[in-house]
C-alpha positions as CSV (number, residue, x, y, z in Angstrom):
1,M,-5.0,18.5,-0.3
2,N,-3.2,16.6,-3.0
3,Q,-3.6,13.1,-3.9
4,Y,-0.4,10.9,-3.3
5,E,0.5,7.3,-3.7
6,T,3.2,5.5,-1.5
7,V,4.8,2.2,-2.3
8,F,7.2,0.7,0.4
9,I,9.1,-2.6,0.7
10,L,9.4,-4.2,3.9
11,T,12.1,-6.8,4.9
12,P,11.3,-10.6,4.1
13,V,12.2,-11.5,7.6
14,L,9.2,-10.3,9.2
15,S,6.2,-12.3,10.2
16,D,2.8,-11.5,9.1
17,V,2.1,-9.9,12.5
18,Q,5.2,-7.8,12.4
19,M,4.5,-6.7,9.0
20,K,1.0,-5.8,9.6
21,E,2.1,-3.9,12.5
22,A,4.5,-1.9,10.4
23,V,1.9,-1.0,7.9
24,D,-0.4,0.1,10.8
25,K,2.4,2.6,12.0
26,F,2.8,4.3,8.8
27,K,-1.0,4.7,8.4
28,G,-1.4,6.0,11.8
29,I,1.1,8.7,11.1
30,L,-0.7,9.5,8.0
31,T,-4.2,9.7,10.0
32,A,-2.6,11.6,12.9
33,E,-1.4,14.1,10.5
34,G,-4.8,14.5,9.0
35,A,-4.4,12.7,5.8
36,E,-7.6,10.6,4.3
37,I,-6.5,7.1,3.3
38,V,-8.1,6.3,0.0
39,N,-6.7,2.8,-0.7
40,E,-4.5,0.2,0.7
41,E,-3.3,-2.7,-1.2
42,N,-1.0,-5.5,0.3
43,W,1.2,-7.1,-3.1
44,G,2.6,-9.7,-0.9
45,L,6.1,-11.1,-0.9
46,K,7.6,-10.3,-4.4
47,K,11.1,-11.0,-5.9
48,L,13.3,-7.8,-6.0
49,A,15.0,-6.9,-9.5
50,Y,18.3,-6.6,-7.6
51,P,19.4,-7.6,-4.2
52,I,19.0,-4.7,-1.5
53,Q,20.9,-5.1,1.7
54,K,21.4,-8.5,0.7
55,K,17.9,-9.7,0.6
56,S,16.2,-10.7,-3.0
57,T,12.7,-10.5,-1.8
58,G,10.3,-8.1,0.1
59,F,6.9,-7.5,1.3
60,Y,5.4,-4.7,-1.1
61,Q,2.6,-2.4,0.1
62,L,0.8,0.4,-1.5
63,I,-1.2,3.2,0.0
64,E,-3.1,5.7,-1.5
65,F,-4.0,8.8,0.3
66,N,-5.0,12.8,0.2
67,A,-2.8,14.9,2.3
68,E,-1.1,18.2,2.7
69,P,2.4,18.4,1.3
70,A,3.9,18.9,4.9
71,V,2.6,15.3,5.8
72,I,5.1,13.7,3.2
73,D,8.1,14.9,5.0
74,K,7.0,13.5,8.2
75,L,6.0,10.1,6.5
76,E,9.2,9.9,4.8
77,I,11.5,10.7,7.7
78,N,9.7,7.7,9.3
79,F,10.4,5.6,6.4
80,R,14.1,6.1,6.8
81,R,14.3,5.8,10.6
82,D,12.4,2.4,10.4
83,E,14.8,-0.5,9.5
84,R,12.0,-2.8,8.6
85,V,11.6,-0.6,5.3
86,I,14.1,-1.3,2.6
87,R,12.6,1.0,0.1
88,F,9.9,3.5,-0.3
89,L,8.7,6.0,-3.0
90,T,6.1,8.4,-2.6
91,F,4.8,10.6,-5.6
92,K,1.9,13.3,-6.2
93,Q,-0.6,11.9,-8.7
94,D,-1.9,14.3,-11.5
95,K,-5.2,14.2,-12.4
96,Y,-4.8,11.4,-15.3
97,A,-2.9,9.2,-12.5
98,A,-5.7,10.0,-10.0
99,E,-8.4,8.8,-12.7
100,Y,-6.6,5.9,-13.6
101,A,-6.1,4.6,-10.0
102,A,-9.9,5.3,-9.1
103,K,-10.7,3.3,-12.4
104,R,-8.4,0.6,-11.3
105,R,-9.9,0.5,-7.9
106,G,-13.4,0.1,-9.4
107,L,-12.4,-2.7,-11.6
108,K,-10.7,-4.6,-8.6
109,S,-13.9,-4.1,-6.4
110,A,-16.0,-5.2,-9.3
111,S,-14.1,-8.5,-10.0
112,T,-14.1,-9.2,-6.1
113,T,-17.7,-8.8,-6.0
114,T,-18.3,-10.9,-9.1
115,A,-15.8,-13.5,-7.7
116,T,-17.6,-13.6,-4.3
117,A,-21.0,-13.9,-6.2
118,E,-19.7,-16.7,-8.2
119,V,-18.6,-18.5,-5.2
120,A,-21.9,-18.1,-3.6
121,E,-23.7,-19.4,-6.6
122,T,-21.3,-22.5,-6.6
123,N,-22.4,-23.2,-2.8
124,K,-26.0,-22.9,-3.5
125,E,-25.7,-25.4,-6.3
126,D,-24.0,-28.0,-4.0
């Protein structure tokens, strides 16, 4: 199994429910094909560097997963068929990128834990 990372941009006209539904569809495709989802991040609504299909913003989503190479073809076919996806990029991580991604996930979870602890302490003081 190889480690992959895919980032896709969804059209900005979607509601939150429709956006989550689209993300769940692609996660479902991955898990149905035997891929193991390692990490998922919603980067939110961001401005695009240049207009794509007359749209200047889009919902960014990142999914890191372990899968066989054949899974990528099926995933990218579904990206192309879904009109909610305006751009996507999937690439295989080498060992250095995988280490960096693991470290970044660790830092993100540590900062989330620290922030949660600080909020809990603030609430105790009140």
